[in-house]
Phi, psi and omega in degrees: 000313184292325182296316181294325174296314176300321180293325180297317180295316179305313188297321186290321183282337175297330177299318182272358184297313182305320184279336172299313181297319178293326171302309186294323176306299180312315182295309187301316191282332179278334171270355181299122185043043183308310183303323185277356180244005184239158173260159169219089180241220193290310184297326186279324182295321178299303184305322183297314177298320180291319174313309181298324171299322188287313176304336183270358181089020181249119182291136172257122185264340186234146178269194177300152173286143168276156179283356170270094174075003182072015175295131179263133175276188185288163185271002189314311185301315187297321186285327172300320181295316181301326177299315181285332182293318177311301184291329179271002184058042173079010180300139176304332176284000174305328179286328176302306176307316179301308183300322187288314183292327173303314178293325178286322181295323178296323178291325181288315185296320173306318180298316184287325179293308173305326172303312186290326183277322193247262176202171183295318181296324174295317178293324175298310183308309191281323173302316182294319176299321179292311178303328177275340195296124176287333175294322174291315185300313178294329172296311181290340176259021170255115194274099176203162185296335172299346176307332189269001188291302184311318173301318177293322174292326173293327173291318181294323179293315180298311186297324169306306188299322182267009186295338177266359183246319182248143181294323189284352184312305184301316180297329179288314178303321177289328175294316174294318170303316182293330180284322188289327184297334176276357186250303182194155180302335178308342185294327181305324182301336184275343181304314183296304176309317176302311193294311183296321180301310183297328171290326173298312184266341172047057175288158180255121186255143176284153182298324179299318186294318184287328169295312175307311182300321184289323183290320179293323180288317182298323181291328184277343176261352187301309178300333174288315175305308178304319172301313191288323186292333182253009181222031179059032173062030180304309185297319178300312178301327171290326177292325175293321181295339180300318184298325180280334170300319177294351176241352183253351189251201182255128187286142183286151181310135186291323183293328170303312177298313173301319185290320179298305182310315178298308184299312182295332176282310186290327186294352178276351176272301178202132190276345186257016169304132164306154178317305186288339175291325176298319180297316181299303189295319178300309185297323176295306179298328178284328174299313180298324179286324171298319173307312181307315182301317180281335187247337187255086188293334184290321195255002184299323172297322176304312189288322177295315174302311179300318175286332174295314184295323183288313192258338178299314179297327176294313183289335177300306185291347170294335183242003179269114192263079177192197189281149186232127176252135191298332189279358176294330173274026172298340178305348185280334182306300188299309185297324180300328180297320174292321178291326170294319175302319183288324178293316175304325187286352169293329179278110186294327181270117179294334179296314182301309182300317180291333172292314170304308176303318181292332176291316179298318180304308182301315183289323177297313180298315171314317179287320179305318180294351183252009182292126173217143179221095181293159182061034181294173176297318181299321175296321182285327177298316178299312177302317172303314184296324181291319177299312187293327180291317181276334190249345191074196189275348179181188182079021175219166178252153174230122179259137179248106188246104186213161172296155178302129186100342180270000197261003190266154174107332187289328180296323178284316182296320171305309173306325181291326178275010181050047185243133185235067177293167173264110179240112349298171172304152168290153174294130178085003175296127187264333176259104189229138172247144174244119179267127190244120178209126349289166187302151186063012175305133184065021176078010184270118177283146183259149174261334181223141178228136173215116169053048177085011175241130176247154179220140173215163186212159173212152186092196188280099184244025182080205191297000000 
């Protein structure tokens, strides 16, 4: 009897061995040399200090500001960061651990969703690509709120797709939107494709599903509402200003938009394809999806939804007359996954599919070994440690001489090491350390250099 039970457990475990292996691979690649591959700049420093506020007992009601109108998203990512910061005792790497785990979770959830829609071998093939994708690895190793976006968009996409089949579809959409609101303003770009898809297929929702979904949405925006009620609706005014920005500025170049759309899609496969190859692959997959819309009745809803999610945010920016950051079209990644899955399902030979995946994997590993990030968190921590070792906890000045934008992160790292230097140095201060980035910036020579950051000192600074 015991032998039968063990055999049953092994049979159950064996079914999950492939995704367990893929998960382990994704974890290893994302944690490998993590501190040397992550940045700790303005965005990271802002969230880290807010997480510290949360742990000090002060509620944070707003998340990071967006580049559009200064509108602030929800604070959910800050609270998640605070949880990791609590267990890691405030270490600046807390956000990186959070982002990496969210990235791995996205790979796992994508596997189960793709398995449900296509087949196990298609889900495995794409999950291997995602686990090895240098584009995703570098994204996941960047500790910032958009780390939550792909997972939230995946939930929205799948929830919309199953909304006319499963009762929980609408609640899943609401959960994805709620998570997305804690991640990035780009979640608003998904409202239009959702609305159009629901108009086409007209799913009927139960009152209970609508009520639960509304509660999820209200709960997710509640901190922002509370802030606005106590601050004269300033954040709401910033949100409204985004629409005026979209009519008064200068629209981004159309070729830049299309190049971004193509790159964001194809980079999940392999980042180092030549530009023209990316255009060819993208065009081929889109043509296959268009063919499916007209010829494949079974997968037509999936392909319509994929193309709505892929192209509508792109078309919105075609006519939006204001600043545009490439990562706003991160909305392309999730729908492209399903178009990729549909294209792979045309290959009848599983062996050929895994030969393709294996080739992509080898290329990705090769690209992975070349990843470098100068001025990384590891370098910044070493520089600050050297200053603290030589200067102690205070009583000295620190001058930060860097190119614009390279001067962030040091304030929190000094705080983490319980050091309170004067930044910038006080007038007449004799003990001064100078952080130079990049080295020899402005003609300043360094005594020590670490990964693109230099350090020099003057006065009595110890040994």
